[in-house]
C-alpha positions as a Markdown table, in Angstrom:
| # | Residue | x | y | z |
|---|---|---|---|---|
| 1 | Met | -0.1 | 0.0 | 0.0 |
| 2 | His | 1.2 | 3.5 | -1.0 |
| 3 | Pro | 2.2 | 5.4 | 2.3 |
| 4 | Ser | -0.1 | 8.2 | 1.5 |
| 5 | Phe | -3.1 | 6.1 | 2.2 |
| 6 | Arg | -2.1 | 5.2 | 5.6 |
| 7 | Ser | -3.0 | 8.7 | 6.7 |
| 8 | Lys | -6.4 | 8.9 | 5.2 |
| 9 | Thr | -9.2 | 9.1 | 7.7 |
| 10 | Val | -11.4 | 5.7 | 7.8 |
| 11 | Cys | -15.0 | 6.2 | 7.7 |
| 12 | Gln | -18.4 | 4.5 | 8.3 |
| 13 | Leu | -20.5 | 4.5 | 5.4 |
| 14 | Ser | -24.2 | 4.5 | 4.9 |
| 15 | Cys | -26.9 | 5.1 | 2.4 |
| 16 | Lys | -27.9 | 8.6 | 2.3 |
| 17 | Tyr | -31.5 | 7.9 | 0.8 |
| 18 | Cys | -32.5 | 5.3 | 3.9 |
| 19 | Thr | -29.3 | 5.2 | 6.3 |
| 20 | Gln | -28.7 | 1.6 | 5.7 |
| 21 | Pro | -25.1 | 0.8 | 7.2 |
| 22 | Leu | -22.9 | -0.2 | 4.3 |
| 23 | Cys | -19.2 | -0.6 | 5.7 |
| 24 | Lys | -17.1 | 0.5 | 8.5 |
| 25 | Arg | -13.7 | 0.8 | 6.1 |
| 26 | Gly | -14.8 | 3.5 | 3.9 |
| 27 | Met | -12.3 | 6.3 | 2.5 |
| 28 | Lys | -12.9 | 9.4 | 0.5 |
| 29 | Ala | -11.4 | 8.9 | -2.8 |
| 30 | Ile | -11.2 | 10.4 | -6.3 |
| 31 | Leu | -11.5 | 8.5 | -9.5 |
| 32 | Leu | -8.3 | 7.5 | -11.1 |
| 33 | Ala | -9.5 | 8.1 | -14.5 |
| 34 | Asp | -11.0 | 11.4 | -13.9 |
| 35 | Thr | -9.4 | 13.0 | -10.8 |
| 36 | Arg | -12.2 | 15.7 | -10.7 |
| 37 | Val | -14.7 | 13.3 | -9.5 |
| 38 | Glu | -14.9 | 12.4 | -6.0 |
| 39 | Leu | -16.5 | 9.4 | -4.4 |
| 40 | Tyr | -16.0 | 6.9 | -1.3 |
| 41 | Ser | -14.3 | 3.6 | -1.5 |
| 42 | Thr | -13.7 | 0.3 | 0.6 |
| 43 | Asp | -11.7 | -2.7 | 0.1 |
| 44 | Thr | -14.2 | -5.0 | 1.9 |
| 45 | Val | -17.4 | -6.4 | 0.5 |
| 46 | Pro | -20.2 | -3.9 | 1.8 |
| 47 | Ser | -23.1 | -5.3 | 3.7 |
| 48 | Gly | -26.7 | -4.0 | 2.7 |
| 49 | Val | -26.0 | -3.8 | -1.1 |
| 50 | Gln | -26.3 | -5.7 | -4.1 |
| 51 | Leu | -24.7 | -6.0 | -7.5 |
| 52 | Val | -27.2 | -5.3 | -10.5 |
| 53 | Ala | -27.5 | -5.7 | -14.1 |
| 54 | Asp | -24.5 | -6.7 | -16.1 |
| 55 | Asp | -20.9 | -5.6 | -16.1 |
| 56 | Tyr | -20.1 | -2.5 | -18.6 |
| 57 | Leu | -16.9 | -0.5 | -19.6 |
| 58 | Thr | -16.2 | 2.8 | -18.0 |
| 59 | Arg | -16.0 | 5.7 | -20.4 |
| 60 | Asn | -12.6 | 6.6 | -19.3 |
| 61 | Cys | -10.5 | 3.7 | -18.9 |
| 62 | His | -11.0 | -0.3 | -19.6 |
| 63 | Cys | -12.1 | -1.2 | -16.2 |
| 64 | Arg | -15.2 | -3.3 | -16.2 |
| 65 | Ile | -17.8 | -2.3 | -13.5 |
| 66 | Arg | -21.2 | -3.2 | -12.2 |
| 67 | Asp | -23.8 | -1.1 | -10.5 |
| 68 | Val | -24.4 | -1.4 | -7.0 |
| 69 | Ala | -27.8 | -1.0 | -5.2 |
| 70 | Cys | -28.7 | -0.4 | -1.7 |
| 71 | Leu | -30.8 | -3.3 | -0.4 |
| 72 | Gly | -32.7 | -0.9 | 2.0 |
| 73 | Cys | -34.3 | 1.4 | -0.6 |
| 74 | Gly | -33.0 | -0.1 | -4.2 |
| 75 | Asn | -31.2 | 3.1 | -5.1 |
| 76 | Val | -27.9 | 2.6 | -7.1 |
| 77 | Ile | -25.4 | 4.1 | -4.9 |
| 78 | Gly | -22.2 | 3.2 | -6.6 |
| 79 | Tyr | -20.3 | 0.4 | -8.6 |
| 80 | His | -18.0 | -2.6 | -8.1 |
| 81 | Val | -14.9 | -2.6 | -10.1 |
| 82 | Thr | -15.1 | -6.3 | -11.4 |
| 83 | Gln | -12.0 | -6.4 | -13.7 |
| 84 | Pro | -9.5 | -3.5 | -13.2 |
| 85 | Cys | -7.7 | -2.6 | -16.3 |
| 86 | Asp | -3.9 | -2.7 | -16.7 |
| 87 | Val | -3.6 | 1.2 | -16.5 |
| 88 | Cys | -5.5 | 1.7 | -13.3 |
| 89 | Met | -3.8 | -1.3 | -11.6 |
| 90 | Ser | -0.5 | 0.1 | -12.6 |
| 91 | Ala | -1.5 | 3.7 | -11.1 |
| 92 | Cys | -1.2 | 4.5 | -7.5 |
| 93 | Asn | -4.4 | 2.7 | -5.9 |
| 94 | Asn | -5.3 | 1.6 | -2.7 |
| 95 | Gly | -7.0 | -1.7 | -3.9 |
| 96 | His | -10.3 | -0.5 | -3.2 |
| 97 | Phe | -12.9 | -1.9 | -5.7 |
| 98 | Trp | -16.2 | -0.9 | -4.0 |
| 99 | Met | -16.9 | 2.7 | -5.0 |
| 100 | Phe | -19.9 | 4.9 | -4.0 |
| 101 | His | -21.2 | 8.1 | -5.4 |
| 102 | Asp | -20.5 | 10.9 | -3.2 |
| 103 | Asp | -24.0 | 12.2 | -3.5 |
| 104 | Ala | -25.5 | 9.0 | -2.3 |
| 105 | Ile | -23.6 | 8.4 | 1.0 |
| 106 | Gln | -23.5 | 9.6 | 4.5 |
| 107 | Ser | -20.1 | 9.0 | 6.0 |
| 108 | Ser | -19.0 | 9.5 | 9.9 |
| 109 | Glu | -15.2 | 9.4 | 10.9 |
| 110 | Arg | -14.6 | 6.0 | 13.0 |
């Protein structure tokens, strides 16, 4: 793990729409393929979510992703990187492949 990730604040994440708890190991993140996009991420399989629909390719790289919906309310709140591309794997990353949209998440510091 890159040393800069060790100083990041770890957060508890929940769905902003229904307050369903999602994980206790979340971090604020930026999208590697477009650093203007802020999100939350985790390296553990979150509870209270389900993968929906089929994998698709991102617009900015060759990662394969699948949408993630909250089991509490059904809203799509993020995505899971099911197959990271070579470019993203060679970039500075923290191994987090569960990503949540900033506007769909409530966070609190642990």
